[in-house]
C-alpha positions as a Markdown table, in Angstrom:
| # | Residue | x | y | z |
|---|---|---|---|---|
| 1 | Met | 99.4 | 85.1 | 160.9 |
| 2 | Pro | 99.2 | 81.4 | 160.3 |
| 3 | Phe | 98.9 | 79.3 | 157.2 |
| 4 | Ala | 97.0 | 76.0 | 156.8 |
| 5 | Ala | 97.0 | 73.5 | 153.9 |
| 6 | Ile | 94.1 | 71.4 | 152.8 |
| 7 | Thr | 94.8 | 68.3 | 150.6 |
| 8 | Tyr | 92.8 | 66.9 | 147.8 |
| 9 | Arg | 93.6 | 63.6 | 146.0 |
| 10 | Val | 92.8 | 64.2 | 142.3 |
| 11 | Lys | 93.0 | 62.0 | 139.2 |
| 12 | Pro | 96.4 | 62.5 | 137.5 |
| 13 | Gly | 96.5 | 64.2 | 134.2 |
| 14 | His | 93.9 | 66.9 | 134.8 |
| 15 | Asp | 96.1 | 69.8 | 135.9 |
| 16 | Asp | 94.8 | 72.0 | 133.1 |
| 17 | Glu | 91.1 | 71.3 | 133.8 |
| 18 | Ile | 91.6 | 71.9 | 137.5 |
| 19 | Ala | 93.5 | 75.2 | 136.8 |
| 20 | Glu | 90.6 | 76.3 | 134.6 |
| 21 | Ile | 88.1 | 75.6 | 137.4 |
| 22 | Phe | 90.0 | 77.8 | 139.8 |
| 23 | Ala | 90.6 | 80.5 | 137.2 |
| 24 | Arg | 86.8 | 81.2 | 137.5 |
| 25 | Phe | 86.6 | 81.0 | 141.3 |
| 26 | Gln | 84.1 | 83.3 | 142.9 |
| 27 | Arg | 85.8 | 85.0 | 145.9 |
| 28 | Val | 84.2 | 84.9 | 149.3 |
| 29 | Asp | 81.7 | 87.6 | 150.2 |
| 30 | Thr | 83.8 | 89.0 | 153.0 |
| 31 | Pro | 87.2 | 88.1 | 154.4 |
| 32 | Asp | 85.9 | 88.7 | 158.0 |
| 33 | Leu | 85.2 | 85.5 | 159.9 |
| 34 | Ser | 82.5 | 85.1 | 162.5 |
| 35 | Gly | 82.6 | 82.9 | 165.6 |
| 36 | Val | 79.7 | 80.7 | 166.7 |
| 37 | Asp | 78.6 | 83.6 | 168.9 |
| 38 | Gly | 78.5 | 85.9 | 165.9 |
| 39 | Glu | 81.5 | 88.0 | 167.0 |
| 40 | Gln | 84.5 | 88.5 | 164.8 |
| 41 | Ala | 86.8 | 85.4 | 165.1 |
| 42 | Gly | 89.4 | 86.3 | 162.5 |
| 43 | Arg | 90.1 | 87.2 | 158.9 |
| 44 | Leu | 90.9 | 85.3 | 155.7 |
| 45 | Leu | 94.1 | 87.0 | 154.4 |
| 46 | Gly | 94.6 | 84.9 | 151.2 |
| 47 | Thr | 94.5 | 81.6 | 149.5 |
| 48 | Ala | 96.5 | 79.7 | 146.9 |
| 49 | Val | 96.0 | 76.4 | 145.1 |
| 50 | Phe | 98.7 | 74.1 | 143.8 |
| 51 | Val | 98.3 | 70.9 | 141.8 |
| 52 | Lys | 100.8 | 68.3 | 140.6 |
| 53 | Asp | 100.1 | 64.8 | 139.5 |
| 54 | Asp | 97.5 | 63.3 | 141.9 |
| 55 | Val | 97.7 | 66.0 | 144.7 |
| 56 | Met | 96.1 | 69.4 | 145.0 |
| 57 | Val | 96.8 | 71.6 | 147.9 |
| 58 | Arg | 94.9 | 74.7 | 149.0 |
| 59 | Val | 97.0 | 77.0 | 151.2 |
| 60 | Ile | 95.0 | 79.4 | 153.4 |
| 61 | His | 96.6 | 82.4 | 155.1 |
| 62 | Tyr | 94.4 | 83.6 | 158.0 |
| 63 | Glu | 94.4 | 85.2 | 161.4 |
| 64 | Gly | 92.2 | 84.1 | 164.3 |
| 65 | Asp | 90.3 | 80.9 | 164.7 |
| 66 | Phe | 90.9 | 78.3 | 162.0 |
| 67 | Ala | 87.6 | 76.6 | 162.8 |
| 68 | Ala | 85.9 | 79.9 | 161.8 |
| 69 | Val | 87.6 | 79.6 | 158.3 |
| 70 | Gly | 85.9 | 76.2 | 157.7 |
| 71 | Arg | 82.5 | 77.5 | 158.9 |
| 72 | His | 82.9 | 80.6 | 156.7 |
| 73 | Met | 83.9 | 78.7 | 153.6 |
| 74 | Ala | 81.0 | 76.2 | 154.1 |
| 75 | Arg | 78.6 | 79.1 | 153.7 |
| 76 | Gln | 80.1 | 80.5 | 150.5 |
| 77 | Arg | 78.3 | 79.7 | 147.2 |
| 78 | Gly | 81.5 | 80.0 | 145.2 |
| 79 | Val | 83.1 | 77.3 | 147.2 |
| 80 | His | 80.2 | 74.9 | 146.5 |
| 81 | Val | 80.4 | 75.7 | 142.8 |
| 82 | Ile | 84.1 | 74.8 | 142.8 |
| 83 | Glu | 83.3 | 71.6 | 144.8 |
| 84 | Glu | 80.7 | 70.6 | 142.2 |
| 85 | Lys | 83.1 | 71.2 | 139.3 |
| 86 | Leu | 86.0 | 69.4 | 140.9 |
| 87 | Ala | 83.9 | 66.3 | 141.7 |
| 88 | Pro | 84.8 | 64.5 | 138.4 |
| 89 | Tyr | 88.5 | 65.0 | 138.9 |
| 90 | Leu | 88.6 | 63.8 | 142.5 |
| 91 | Ala | 90.2 | 60.4 | 143.2 |
| 92 | Gln | 87.8 | 59.9 | 146.1 |
| 93 | Glu | 84.2 | 61.1 | 146.5 |
| 94 | Arg | 83.4 | 63.2 | 149.5 |
| 95 | Asp | 80.3 | 64.8 | 151.0 |
| 96 | Thr | 80.7 | 68.6 | 151.0 |
| 97 | Ala | 77.2 | 69.6 | 150.1 |
| 98 | Ser | 76.1 | 70.2 | 153.6 |
| 99 | Pro | 77.8 | 72.6 | 156.0 |
| 100 | Glu | 78.5 | 69.6 | 158.3 |
| 101 | Gly | 80.0 | 67.5 | 155.5 |
| 102 | Phe | 82.1 | 70.4 | 154.3 |
| 103 | Ala | 83.4 | 71.1 | 157.8 |
| 104 | Arg | 84.2 | 67.4 | 158.3 |
| 105 | Tyr | 86.2 | 67.2 | 155.1 |
| 106 | Phe | 87.9 | 70.6 | 155.8 |
| 107 | Arg | 89.0 | 69.3 | 159.2 |
| 108 | Asp | 90.1 | 65.9 | 158.1 |
| 109 | Ala | 92.0 | 67.1 | 155.0 |
| 110 | Thr | 94.0 | 69.7 | 156.9 |
| 111 | Met | 97.7 | 68.9 | 156.7 |
| 112 | Arg | 99.8 | 68.8 | 159.8 |
| 113 | Cys | 101.8 | 71.9 | 160.1 |
| 114 | Val | 105.4 | 71.2 | 161.0 |
| 115 | Ser | 106.9 | 74.7 | 160.5 |
| 116 | Gln | 105.8 | 78.2 | 159.9 |
| 117 | Leu | 108.4 | 80.9 | 159.7 |
| 118 | Ser | 108.0 | 84.6 | 158.9 |
| 119 | Val | 110.0 | 87.8 | 158.9 |
| 120 | Asp | 108.3 | 88.7 | 162.2 |
| 121 | Thr | 109.9 | 85.7 | 163.9 |
| 122 | His | 113.4 | 86.0 | 162.2 |
| 123 | Pro | 116.2 | 86.2 | 164.8 |
| 124 | Ala | 117.7 | 89.3 | 163.0 |
| 125 | Arg | 114.6 | 91.3 | 164.1 |
| 126 | Ser | 115.4 | 91.1 | 167.8 |
């Protein structure tokens, strides 16, 4: 079950305001992800948000197709509410109002994964 991380450059000194925005986050309508064909493409298992100084990172735990995560999130009203409220605290403006704009930002802001370890892959489990 992989993880992904999405970066946001934010204006420093607004950690508390950003924390308050996420404290009121409206969760997605379903954790189930659909593919472009409408068939199940995975599940959203969990998310976490971290902020320090001028960097905010959203960590996404999912299974299945990561592109389906972006498509799913682009359709969620709660995500767009968060995006609107975050706008004043972002260091750089971005277009996330349309599903295409959101998907583009989601894709471009995904951090390169260099390691993912879990108990399932631990050598002691062999």
